[in-house]
C-alpha positions in Angstrom: 9.8 14.6 -2.6 10.1 16.6 -5.5 13.3 18.6 -6.9 13.8 22.3 -8.5 15.6 22.1 -11.2 17.0 25.3 -13.1 14.9 25.7 -16.4 17.1 28.5 -17.8 19.9 27.7 -20.1 22.7 29.5 -19.9 23.7 31.6 -23.1 27.3 31.7 -22.6 30.2 29.1 -21.6 30.9 30.3 -18.0 26.8 30.7 -17.1 26.5 27.5 -19.0 29.7 25.4 -17.1 28.2 26.8 -13.8 24.8 25.6 -14.3 26.1 22.2 -15.4 28.0 21.6 -12.4 24.9 23.1 -10.2 23.0 20.6 -12.1 25.6 17.7 -10.8 25.1 18.9 -7.5 21.4 18.1 -8.0 21.9 14.9 -9.6 23.9 14.0 -6.0 20.7 15.6 -3.8 18.4 13.4 -6.3 20.5 10.5 -5.7 20.1 11.3 -1.6 16.5 11.3 -2.0 16.4 7.8 -3.8 18.8 6.4 -0.9 16.1 8.2 1.3 12.7 6.6 -0.2 14.6 3.0 0.3 15.7 2.9 3.7 12.4 4.6 4.5 10.5 1.4 2.5 12.8 -1.2 4.7 11.6 0.3 7.5 7.9 0.3 6.9 8.5 -3.2 5.6 10.0 -4.4 9.1 7.3 -2.6 11.0 10.0 -1.0 13.4 10.9 2.2 14.2 13.4 4.9 12.3 16.5 4.4 15.1 16.3 0.7 14.2 16.2 1.3 10.5 19.3 3.6 10.7 21.1 0.9 12.9 20.1 -1.8 10.8 20.3 0.1 6.9 22.8 2.2 7.9 26.2 1.0 6.6 24.8 -1.2 4.2 25.8 0.0 0.4 23.0 0.4 -2.3 23.2 -2.4 -3.7 22.4 -4.7 -0.3 19.7 -2.2 0.5 18.3 -2.9 -2.7 18.1 -6.6 -2.3 16.8 -6.8 1.2 13.7 -4.3 0.3 13.0 -6.5 -3.0 13.2 -9.3 -0.5 10.9 -7.9 1.9 8.9 -7.0 -1.1 8.4 -10.0 -2.8 6.8 -11.5 0.8 3.8 -9.5 -0.3 3.4 -11.5 -4.0 2.9 -9.6 -6.6 1.7 -6.4 -5.0 5.0 -4.7 -5.4 6.2 -5.9 -8.8 6.4 -2.9 -10.5 8.3 -1.3 -7.8 10.7 -4.2 -7.7 11.5 -3.6 -11.3 12.4 0.0 -11.1 14.6 -0.7 -7.8 16.5 -3.2 -9.9 16.9 -1.4 -13.0 17.7 2.4 -10.6 21.5 2.2 -10.3 21.8 1.3 -13.9 19.6 4.3 -15.2 21.4 6.6 -13.3 24.7 6.1 -13.9 25.5 6.5 -10.4 28.8 4.5 -10.2 30.3 6.6 -12.6 28.8 10.0 -11.8 29.7 9.4 -8.1 32.9 7.4 -8.1 34.3 8.2 -11.7 37.0 10.9 -12.3 35.3 14.4 -13.4 36.7 15.8 -16.7 36.1 19.5 -16.7 38.0 20.6 -19.4 35.4 21.2 -22.2 33.2 24.2 -21.6 29.8 23.3 -21.0 30.3 20.0 -20.5 31.5 17.0 -18.0 32.5 14.0 -18.6 32.7 11.1 -16.2 35.2 8.2 -16.4 35.5 5.0 -14.2 37.7 2.2 -14.7 36.6 -0.9 -12.6 38.4 -4.1 -12.7 38.5 -4.7 -16.6 35.3 -2.5 -17.1 35.7 1.1 -18.3 32.7 3.3 -18.3 32.4 7.2 -19.8 29.4 9.3 -19.6 29.6 12.9 -21.1 26.8 15.5 -20.5 25.9 19.1 -21.3 23.8 21.0 -19.2 20.4 19.7 -21.1 21.6 16.1 -21.0 22.3 16.1 -17.2 18.7 18.2 -16.8 17.0 15.6 -18.3 18.8 13.0 -16.5 18.5 14.5 -13.2 14.3 15.0 -14.2 14.2 11.3 -15.2 15.9 10.3 -12.0 13.8 12.7 -10.0 10.4 11.3 -12.0 11.6 7.6 -11.0 12.3 8.2 -7.3 8.7 10.1 -7.2 6.8 7.1 -8.5 8.9 4.7 -6.3 8.1 6.8 -3.2 4.4 6.5 -4.7 4.2 2.7 -5.4 6.3 1.7 -2.0 3.9 4.4 -0.1 6.7 6.5 1.1 5.3 10.0 3.0 8.0 13.1 3.0 6.9 12.5 6.9 8.0 9.0 6.9 11.4 9.8 5.4 11.8 13.0 8.0 11.3 10.3 10.4 15.0 8.3 9.3 16.6 11.9 9.4 15.5 13.0 12.9 16.5 9.8 13.9 19.8 9.8 12.4 20.1 13.2 13.2 19.5 12.2 17.0 22.3 9.4 17.0 25.0 12.0 15.4 24.5 14.1 18.8 
C-alpha cells in the first residue's frame, strides 16, 4: 500500500506550517499501515481467518505483535531473516513513541518538535516540512519492503479491515 506525499514545498510560513502538520498526519497513516501489515502477516503465518486474527492481535501493543510475528517467522528458518531485521528496527527508526506519545511543540513556524519523558529517558525530535516528508517517505518505503518480504497483499490487509468493521457493528 503506497501513500502519496505532498511534493510542493510551501513558500510562506503559514503554508509551510500547514504542510508539516499535514505531513505529520501522513506519518500517522503510514504507521497505521505498518501495523496492518504486521497484523495481516500474523494472520497468514498462523493460517487463520481475519476475524480470529483481529481477536488475537486486537489488544496487543506494537512490540508484542512484532515479537509474536518474529517468533512465527523464525520457525521458517532463514527465509524471513531480512523481514525480521526490518521488524526489529522499525519502531526505533520511525521514532514512533516520541511522535505518537510525546508532547508536540508547535511554537516555531515551519517546525514541529516532539518531546517525551519516559521513566528516566527523555527524547526530543524536531522536524521541518522537508525532514518530516523524508521521514514519512522512508517509513513508507520500509513498509512496502516489509509487505513484499512477508507476501502480504493489499487484499489480505482488507480482510483484516473488513473483519474489524464487522465486529464493530
